N, C-alpha and C positions, 0 to 999 in steps of 0.2 A: 581461289574459291571465294574469299571474303570480298574481293572486288566485284565478282559476279553478283553476289548477294546485294551489295550496295547499289549496283547498277539496276538490278531488278526493283529494289525498293524505290529508287529515284523515279524510274519509269512508272511504277504503280502509283506513286504520289502525284505525278503529273496527270495521269489518266484520271485519278480520283477527283482532283481539284478541277480539272477541265470539265469533267462530266457534271460536277455540282454547279459550276458556273453556267454551263450550257442549259441546265435545267432551270436555273434561277432567272437568267437574263435572255435566254434564247441564243442559239448558236451564232447567228450573224452579229449579235451585239457584244460578243466576247472577243477580246484581243489576246494575242500571245502574251503581251505585257501583263495583262490582268492574271492570266494563268500563272506566269512565273512569280508574280507578287504573292499570289495565294499559296504557292509552293515554297516560297522563300529561296528561290534559285535564280541564277542569272539567265538572261535571255538565251545566251549561247548554250547553256546546259539543255534548255528545251530543244534547241535545234540539233543537239547531239542525238536526240531520241526520235524527234519527229521533224520532217522537212517543213511542215505547215500544220496549222491546227486541224485541218480536215483529216489528217492522218491519224489523229487521236480517235476519231470516229471509226476509221477503217480498222484500227487496232481493236477497238471494242467489238466490232463485227467479227473480226478474225478470231477473237478470244472465245467466241461461241463454238469454234470448231471442236474443241475438246469436249464440250457439252454435247455436241452433235454425235460424236463417237459413242458417248455413254448412252444417248437416246437410242441409237441404232442397235447397240448391244442388248438393250432391254427388250427389243422387239425382234427376236430371232426365231420365234416359233410361229407356226400357223401358215395360212395361205398368204400370198404376196399382197394382195390388195388390202386386206385388213391391217397387215403389218405396216404398209406404207401410210395408210390413213392414220394409224396410231403415231407413227413418227412425225408426220406433218402436223397432226393434231397437237402434239407436245410442242413443236416449234411455234405454232400459232398461239398456243397458250402462253408461252414465254414472251412472245412479241406483245401480246395483249397485256400481260402483267407489267411489262417494262416499256410500254408503247412510246412514252415521251422520248427516251433515249434511243430506243431502237428505230424509231421513225427517222431520227436524224442520221443514224448509221445507215439505214436503208437508202435514204436520199443520197448520201455520199457514195455508197456502193454503186447505185444505179448511175450516178453522174460519172464515176470513174469508168464504168463499163461502157457507157455511151461515148465518152470522149476517147476511149481507147488508148489513153496515155500509159496505163498500166493495167494489169489484170486484176480483177476483183477476186482476190484469193479466197474469200469466204464463199463466194458463189461457186467457184471451181471445186472447193472442198466439199460443199454440199452436193453438187452434182456427182462427184466421184463416190461419195458415200451411198447415195441413192442408186447409182449404177452398180455398186458392189452388192447391195441388197437384191437388186434385180438379177444380177449374174449368179448369185448364190441360189436363187429360186430356179433359175434355168438349169444349173448344174445338178441340183437334186431332183429335177424332173417335175417339180410342182407348178411350173409356169412355162408356157410355150408362147413366146412373143411373136408378134407380127413384124416387129422392127428390131433393130439392134438396141442393146441396152443403153448405149450412150445417148441415142436419140430419145429413147423413152425417158431417161433421167432428165435430159434437158427440157423436155416438154413438161414434166412434173414440177421442176424448179420454176419454169415459166408460169405455170398455174399458181404456184405459191406467191411469186412476185406480183402477179396480177391481183391476186386476192389481197395482199398486203397494201398495194397501192389503192385499190378500190375502197378499202375499208380503213384507210390510214387514220381517219378521225374517229372511227368506231372503236369502242372498247369492249363491246359485248362479245365474249369469247365464242359463244355458241353460234352467233350469226356469222362470224368470220370462219369458223370451222365448217359450218354448213355450206357456205359459199365455196370454199375450197373443195368440199366433197362433191358438190354439183359439177364443178369444172372437171374434177378428176373422173367422175362417172361419165360425163359426156365424151371425154377422150378415151376412156377405157373401153366403152362400148362402140365408139366410132360416132362421128357426127352425121354420117350419111346412112340412110335406111334403104340400101339398094340390094 
């Protein structure tokens, strides 16, 4: 048990110092050696926890999965669309509040997803959570979808990613949330008027 506590503390220390250096110097300008010096650990210790510095960013993005669970739990009542807007609104607010770090994490997540070398776990978890919210509304009869819940969740996550990429330099929470809402409204109602 003590060993696990020590391992967690070491990993947390690496993440903390790496993130601080990324904020100060920019991700591209930080080396693994600088991170290990700031932590007071050997380079090999870093590689016991992360294969490369990019994985620190993926870890940060993945750590928001627990927070995502709490956010979806807070929004269990009411109609589906307002619930989803509240969930995504909170996620966008968190992004806006921590935009410097999360912009880096988003870039690495998208890069991993595009390269297909490994799955972007945080995107998969987000999609699964949103799918669960949709399926719950289908089960209780409050929502009748035109498509399967996995496709719907995938589209909503795509709108979120698009919004984050389009407004990556923007810090105004309301602008970002309104942009997401417009995208969601367009999809929710359908883009064709036939």
